[in-house]
Backbone as a printed PyTorch tensor [residue, N CA C, xyz], in Angstrom:
tensor([[[ 91.9030,  90.7880, 118.1540],
         [ 92.1420,  91.1420, 119.6140],
         [ 92.3880,  92.5470, 119.6410]],

        [[ 91.6820,  92.9910, 120.7220],
         [ 91.7060,  94.6440, 121.1510],
         [ 92.1540,  94.6660, 122.5330]],

        [[ 92.5490,  96.0010, 122.7820],
         [ 92.9330,  96.1140, 124.3230],
         [ 92.5010,  97.4970, 124.4000]],

        [[ 92.2670,  97.7490, 125.9270],
         [ 91.9220,  99.0740, 126.4910],
         [ 92.5750,  99.3660, 127.6750]],

        [[ 92.9170, 100.6180, 127.8230],
         [ 93.8040, 100.9870, 129.1040],
         [ 92.7230, 101.3040, 130.3700]],

        [[ 92.9120, 100.7190, 131.3100],
         [ 92.0620, 100.9660, 132.4770],
         [ 92.8940, 101.5260, 133.6400]],

        [[ 92.4860, 102.4060, 134.3130],
         [ 93.1680, 103.0150, 135.3960],
         [ 92.1760, 102.7610, 136.7300]],

        [[ 92.7100, 101.8680, 137.6580],
         [ 91.7070, 101.4970, 138.5740],
         [ 91.6860, 102.5030, 139.7740]],

        [[ 90.9300, 102.0010, 140.6150],
         [ 90.5630, 102.9470, 141.8920],
         [ 91.9210, 103.4050, 142.6580]],

        [[ 93.1160, 102.5280, 142.5890],
         [ 94.2430, 102.9630, 143.1730],
         [ 95.2230, 103.7460, 142.2920]],

        [[ 94.6530, 104.0290, 141.1960],
         [ 95.5780, 104.7880, 140.2340],
         [ 96.6240, 104.0580, 139.4410]],

        [[ 96.4220, 102.6980, 139.4280],
         [ 97.3120, 101.7370, 138.7080],
         [ 96.7540, 101.6650, 137.3080]],

        [[ 97.5590, 101.5200, 136.3860],
         [ 97.2340, 101.2950, 135.0370],
         [ 97.1840,  99.8290, 134.4880]],

        [[ 96.2720,  99.4310, 133.7570],
         [ 96.2230,  98.0320, 133.3180],
         [ 95.7860,  98.1100, 131.8730]],

        [[ 96.2920,  97.2460, 131.0280],
         [ 95.9530,  96.9240, 129.6540],
         [ 94.9720,  95.7340, 129.8580]],

        [[ 93.6780,  96.0760, 129.2620],
         [ 92.5440,  94.9490, 129.2120],
         [ 92.7870,  94.3850, 127.7800]],

        [[ 93.1750,  93.0190, 127.7920],
         [ 93.1150,  92.5600, 126.4340],
         [ 92.0840,  91.3390, 126.3110]],

        [[ 91.2630,  91.1950, 125.2200],
         [ 90.3950,  90.2560, 124.9920],
         [ 91.1870,  88.9950, 124.3250]],

        [[ 91.7220,  87.9830, 125.0940],
         [ 92.5130,  87.0670, 124.6330],
         [ 91.5500,  86.0440, 123.7780]],

        [[ 90.4130,  85.8830, 124.1580],
         [ 89.4430,  85.0130, 123.3900],
         [ 88.0340,  85.3330, 123.7780]],

        [[ 87.0140,  84.5780, 123.5030],
         [ 85.6840,  84.8670, 123.7360],
         [ 85.3000,  84.6080, 125.2640]],

        [[ 86.3060,  83.8450, 125.8870],
         [ 85.8030,  83.7160, 127.4120],
         [ 86.8370,  84.2060, 128.3580]],

        [[ 88.1790,  84.5750, 127.9240],
         [ 88.8870,  85.0770, 128.8730],
         [ 89.6010,  86.6010, 128.4150]],

        [[ 89.5260,  87.5500, 129.3990],
         [ 90.1770,  88.8350, 129.2260],
         [ 91.2430,  88.8440, 130.0670]],

        [[ 92.4550,  89.3440, 129.6220],
         [ 93.7890,  89.4110, 130.5500],
         [ 93.8150,  91.0070, 131.0210]],

        [[ 94.1110,  91.0360, 132.1500],
         [ 94.4190,  92.2830, 132.7680],
         [ 95.9130,  92.3260, 132.9980]],

        [[ 96.7280,  93.1910, 132.1670],
         [ 98.1310,  93.2200, 132.3610],
         [ 98.6570,  94.6030, 132.9760]],

        [[ 99.3440,  94.5280, 134.0020],
         [ 99.7140,  95.7840, 134.6410],
         [100.8320,  96.5430, 133.6360]],

        [[100.6920,  98.0010, 133.5790],
         [101.5940,  98.7600, 132.6080],
         [102.0670,  99.9520, 133.5510]],

        [[103.0440, 100.4130, 132.9720],
         [103.8260, 101.6380, 133.7330],
         [104.2800, 101.0210, 134.9000]],

        [[104.1330, 101.9090, 136.0110],
         [104.7640, 101.4530, 137.2040],
         [103.8630, 100.6900, 138.2060]],

        [[103.0330, 100.0980, 137.5580],
         [102.0990,  99.1810, 138.4620],
         [102.9620,  97.8240, 138.7500]],

        [[103.0310,  97.5840, 140.1030],
         [103.6590,  96.4580, 140.4350],
         [102.9030,  95.2100, 140.6130]],

        [[101.5120,  95.2510, 140.1380],
         [100.6940,  94.0460, 140.3640],
         [101.1560,  93.0630, 139.3810]],

        [[100.5420,  91.8010, 139.5400],
         [100.7030,  90.7660, 138.6790],
         [ 99.3930,  90.6780, 137.5510]],

        [[ 99.7580,  90.2300, 136.5450],
         [ 98.6690,  90.0400, 135.3340],
         [ 97.7100,  89.0800, 135.8960]],

        [[ 96.3800,  89.1450, 135.7160],
         [ 95.4310,  88.1260, 136.0000],
         [ 94.4190,  87.9790, 134.7730]],

        [[ 93.8350,  86.9200, 134.6280],
         [ 92.8980,  86.4740, 133.6740],
         [ 91.5230,  86.6350, 134.2770]],

        [[ 90.5660,  87.0960, 133.6870],
         [ 89.2030,  87.2720, 134.0410],
         [ 88.2750,  86.7060, 133.2300]],

        [[ 87.2440,  86.0980, 133.5460],
         [ 86.0920,  85.6480, 132.7910],
         [ 85.4810,  86.7080, 131.9710]],

        [[ 85.4340,  86.5980, 130.6970],
         [ 84.8620,  87.5550, 129.8230],
         [ 83.3430,  87.5290, 130.2010]],

        [[ 82.7540,  88.8160, 129.9720],
         [ 81.2560,  88.8790, 130.1820],
         [ 80.6350,  88.4120, 129.0940]],

        [[ 79.7000,  87.6400, 129.2480],
         [ 78.9330,  86.8970, 128.1380],
         [ 78.1110,  87.8990, 127.1920]],

        [[ 77.8380,  89.2820, 127.7950],
         [ 77.1180,  90.0950, 127.0160],
         [ 77.7760,  91.1620, 126.2680]],

        [[ 79.0110,  90.9860, 126.2570],
         [ 80.0340,  91.9710, 125.6470],
         [ 81.3360,  91.2350, 125.0680]],

        [[ 81.6880,  91.6610, 123.8390],
         [ 82.9120,  90.9530, 123.4290],
         [ 84.1650,  92.0940, 123.3650]],

        [[ 83.8170,  93.3430, 123.5260],
         [ 84.8870,  94.4290, 123.2270],
         [ 85.0080,  95.0830, 124.5500]],

        [[ 86.3170,  95.2350, 125.1880],
         [ 86.5820,  95.9140, 126.4090],
         [ 85.9750,  97.4240, 126.3780]],

        [[ 86.0010,  97.9400, 125.1120],
         [ 85.5480,  99.4000, 125.0440],
         [ 84.0110,  99.6490, 125.1280]],

        [[ 83.2790,  98.4780, 125.1990],
         [ 81.8740,  98.7410, 125.3810],
         [ 81.5400,  98.7050, 126.9090]],

        [[ 82.5070,  98.3620, 127.7470],
         [ 82.2120,  98.1490, 129.1580],
         [ 82.4780,  99.5420, 129.8920]],

        [[ 81.9540,  99.9780, 131.0740],
         [ 82.1470, 101.1530, 131.6520],
         [ 83.4770, 100.7940, 132.5940]],

        [[ 83.8770, 102.0080, 133.1490],
         [ 85.1620, 101.8150, 134.0230],
         [ 84.6350, 100.9250, 135.3120]],

        [[ 83.5100, 101.0610, 135.7540],
         [ 83.0920, 100.4580, 136.9340],
         [ 82.9530,  98.9910, 136.5650]],

        [[ 82.3900,  98.5670, 135.5370],
         [ 82.3510,  97.1920, 135.2270],
         [ 83.5360,  96.5230, 134.9530]],

        [[ 84.6420,  97.2490, 134.4220],
         [ 86.0170,  96.7520, 134.2890],
         [ 86.5870,  96.6000, 135.6520]],

        [[ 86.5120,  97.4890, 136.6590],
         [ 86.9700,  97.4790, 137.8630],
         [ 86.4260,  96.3480, 138.6450]],

        [[ 85.1930,  95.9630, 138.5940],
         [ 84.5580,  94.7750, 139.0500],
         [ 85.1820,  93.4380, 138.5300]],

        [[ 85.4080,  93.4850, 137.3170],
         [ 86.0300,  92.2740, 136.6570],
         [ 87.3800,  92.0560, 137.3930]],

        [[ 88.0560,  93.1610, 137.4360],
         [ 89.4900,  93.0500, 137.9060],
         [ 89.5000,  92.6420, 139.2650]],

        [[ 88.6630,  93.3540, 140.2070],
         [ 88.5390,  92.7900, 141.6550],
         [ 88.2320,  91.4300, 141.6630]],

        [[ 87.2570,  90.8740, 140.8560],
         [ 86.7120,  89.4930, 141.0140],
         [ 88.0410,  88.6650, 140.5280]],

        [[ 88.7480,  88.9200, 139.3650],
         [ 89.8000,  88.0950, 138.9380],
         [ 90.9240,  88.1520, 139.9380]],

        [[ 91.3190,  89.2280, 140.8040],
         [ 92.2420,  89.2870, 141.6080],
         [ 91.8400,  88.4480, 142.9300]],

        [[ 90.6680,  88.5320, 143.2360],
         [ 90.1480,  87.7300, 144.3240],
         [ 90.1340,  86.1150, 144.0670]],

        [[ 89.8080,  85.8350, 142.9280],
         [ 89.9390,  84.3120, 142.5130],
         [ 91.3550,  83.8200, 142.4580]],

        [[ 92.2030,  84.5560, 141.9960],
         [ 93.4950,  84.2200, 141.6820],
         [ 94.3940,  84.3050, 143.0830]],

        [[ 93.7980,  85.0330, 144.0760],
         [ 94.4380,  85.0470, 145.2810],
         [ 95.7330,  86.2470, 145.1540]],

        [[ 95.7890,  87.1490, 144.0920],
         [ 96.7380,  88.1160, 144.1940],
         [ 96.5850,  89.1040, 145.2020]],

        [[ 95.4830,  89.4780, 145.3410],
         [ 95.2050,  90.4010, 146.5190],
         [ 94.6780,  89.5880, 147.6360]],

        [[ 95.3820,  89.3570, 148.6580],
         [ 95.0760,  88.3890, 149.6670],
         [ 94.2330,  89.0020, 150.6790]],

        [[ 94.2130,  90.2770, 150.8240],
         [ 93.3370,  91.0040, 151.7540],
         [ 91.8840,  90.8380, 151.4830]],

        [[ 91.1380,  90.5720, 152.3660],
         [ 89.7070,  90.5360, 152.2170],
         [ 89.2210,  91.5230, 153.2880]],

        [[ 88.1240,  92.2780, 152.8120],
         [ 87.5910,  93.1780, 153.7950],
         [ 86.6970,  92.4880, 154.7570]],

        [[ 86.7290,  92.9040, 156.0420],
         [ 85.8640,  92.2640, 157.0430],
         [ 85.2640,  93.4380, 157.8120]],

        [[ 84.1980,  93.3680, 158.2290],
         [ 83.4630,  94.2340, 159.1070],
         [ 84.2390,  94.3150, 160.4880]],

        [[ 84.4590,  95.5280, 161.1210],
         [ 85.0980,  95.5070, 162.2740],
         [ 84.3090,  94.8290, 163.3410]],

        [[ 84.8210,  94.1240, 164.2200],
         [ 84.1140,  93.4430, 165.2880],
         [ 83.6930,  94.4620, 166.3680]],

        [[ 82.5090,  94.3610, 166.6810],
         [ 81.9340,  95.2350, 167.6980],
         [ 81.7000,  94.4010, 168.8750]],

        [[ 81.8540,  95.0400, 170.1930],
         [ 81.5550,  94.3670, 171.4980],
         [ 80.0210,  94.1900, 171.6130]],

        [[ 79.6330,  92.9530, 171.7100],
         [ 78.0950,  92.6850, 171.8430],
         [ 77.5830,  93.4530, 173.0550]],

        [[ 76.4630,  93.9640, 172.8490],
         [ 75.8200,  94.5790, 174.1160],
         [ 75.0880,  93.5100, 175.0160]],

        [[ 75.0050,  92.1440, 174.4310],
         [ 74.2160,  91.0260, 175.1380],
         [ 75.2290,  90.2120, 176.0050]],

        [[ 76.6090,  90.5150, 175.9780],
         [ 77.5150,  89.7500, 176.5450],
         [ 78.1020,  90.5490, 177.9120]],

        [[ 78.0580,  89.9140, 179.1240],
         [ 78.4040,  90.5510, 180.2750],
         [ 80.1240,  90.5660, 180.1750]],

        [[ 80.7560,  91.5570, 180.8660],
         [ 82.2670,  91.6140, 180.9210],
         [ 82.4250,  90.8860, 182.0900]]])
């Protein structure tokens, strides 16, 4: 089992640990107030050190989305339709 430190786009630190062949765990470290989440390990790589920061960030985003840890979802701002009369 190995681990790698990831600093996400918000500046929060995570330890990425390969729990087994199918699960990697993202554990918050330092002052990171987030909750640990499990992510599906990529089938093409077994070592967190072989992935780029961007790939790890995508894995973290997906794991948080699936677990409901980050409840906010991005939505396109609603524009007023030019086809509707006021």
